[in-house]
N, C-alpha and C positions, 0 to 999 in steps of 0.2 A: 504493500500501501503508499501510495507517494506521502511524502511529510508535507503536511499543512504548511504554510508560511504564515508569519503573523507578522503585522506592521509593529512598530517601535510605537505607533499612537494607539496601539491594544493595550500597553503598557501605562497608560495616562489613566487617571484616575477617571471616574464612570461620569462623573458631573462635568469636568472639562470635556470629556469626547463627546457629552451632550450640547455643550456651546458651541464645540467646533463644529459638529454634523449642524446645529442651525446656520452658522456662519457660512458651511458649504453650500446646504441646500436652501435654506431660507433668506440670503441675503442680511442676516443678522448681524448687525452691530452689540456687542455688550458692551454696558456704562463704563469698564473702564477704559474704552477704545476712546472715550469722548461724543461729543454730541456733535462735531461737525463734519462726520463723515455722509457721503452719499454714494447709492452703488452698492453694488456687491463687495465683500472684502476680499484683496488678492491673496496669494498663496503667502505673499511678504506679509499682508497686515496679519494673516493668523499666525504664522510662525511669530511674527514678533507679540502677539498676545498671549502664546504658549509661553515665550519668555519671561514674558512680565509675570505669568502664576508660576514661574519657579522651574520649569523642564525646559529641555531640549528636544529638538526635532530638526530634523533637515526639511528642506523645500520639498526634494524629490521624494522623501518618503511622505510626506504631507500629498504632493500632487498623486503619487501611486493610489492612499488610500482615499481620496476625495474622487479619483474618477471609479473606483468600485461601487464608493457612496455613492456616486450622480447616476450610475448605471441602474444601480438596485431601486434607488426615486424614481428615474424615469420608468421602469419597469412597473412598480407599485403605484403610479400615477398612472399608465394606460391600463391597469389591472381594474383602477378605479372609473375610470371612465368605460370600461366595459362594463362592469356591476352597474353604472348608471344608466347606462343603454337599455342592457336586460330590465331594470326596474322600471323605466319606462313604459314598458311594454312593446308589443309590435306582432307582426307575425312570424309564423315558422321561416318563412322564406326569407325575412329581414333578418332573423338571429342566423340565420345559414350564411349569408350573406358577410354580417357582421363578424361571421367565426371565420370566413374565408381570409378579409381585409387585416383581422389581427393576426392571420397566422404568415401574411404575407409580410405585414410590417416587425414581426418577431424576426421573421428570417432575414428581412432586410439589414436588420438592427446587426444580426448575429453576422453577417457577411461583412459589414460595415468595421465592425468592431474587429474582426480577424485581421481582415487587410490592413488596418491601421494599429497594429500590432496591441490592441488595447487587452486583448485575451493572451492566456496562455494556453500552448496545445492542450494541455489536460481540457482546461477551460471550453478550448474549441469544439473538442470531442466530444464533452458533455453536453454543450448547449446544441451541437450538431445533433445527439442521439435524442434529445429532448424535442429540437422540431421537428425531427422524423416521426415520432411517437404522437406527438400533437397533430402532424399530417394525416398520420396512419387512422387516428381516432377521427379526423374530421369525414376522410375516405369513407370510414365505416358507418358513421353517422347519416351521410347521402346516402350509401347503399340501404342503409335500414329504412330510410325515410322514403325512398323510390320503394324497397319491398311493401310495406306498410299501406302506401297509396296504391300499388296494384291491389291487396290484399279487399281492402277497403272499397274499390271498384269492383272487384270480382263478389263480395257480399253484394253490394249493392244491385250489381246484376242479377244476380242470384235471387235475391230477394224478389227484385222488378218481377220476375218471372216468375216466381209463385204466387204474387200476388196476381198478377194474369191471369194462369191458371185457375186460380181458383175464383175466377168470375170479375175480378174487378176490373175498369176499365185503364186502359196505359195512363192516361192522365192524372186520374186517383191514385195510380199504384205509385207513379213520378213524384207526388207530393208527399206520400209517404215515406219512400225512400229518402226524398230530399230533406226532409224534416229528422228523419234518424240521424242524416249524415250533418245536421245543421247547416245545409245547404237554403240560401234564400237566393230567388229569384228575380 
């Protein structure tokens, strides 16, 4: 099993890591930095803040740690967007399309990160495997939906034939089948 790498930031106190996280992700300026700041703190600003707190960290260590943190935050925010879209409701077709778009976004981000050297070879393999699994699930879901639609259509046709054979006129039989399936015309 591969050895897990730890950032020097992992050794900092949890409350300090929390402030640093907010500085990186939320453009937060702690009160110790004064009120005259605008915009997002730079890595140099964050390193200076860490030094003010009595700790030492290199700018490159902060950059590596922040890059991973930002990637996680991007995934969290995209997951939140997907959850909000799902909560708003929609049709099965719109959910399937959202699924496809999300899978495409994730795959594009993995490729972009791999090309820019943001990932280790192990991370690239793990993310590629996860993306492959997501794609396989999407394909299986699409296939399941097709099979289900065929079963519903077959059942509707059989029911319509039975009702017609029982002496019900075709129009009334179709109305009953449509009511059962929830189809409005």
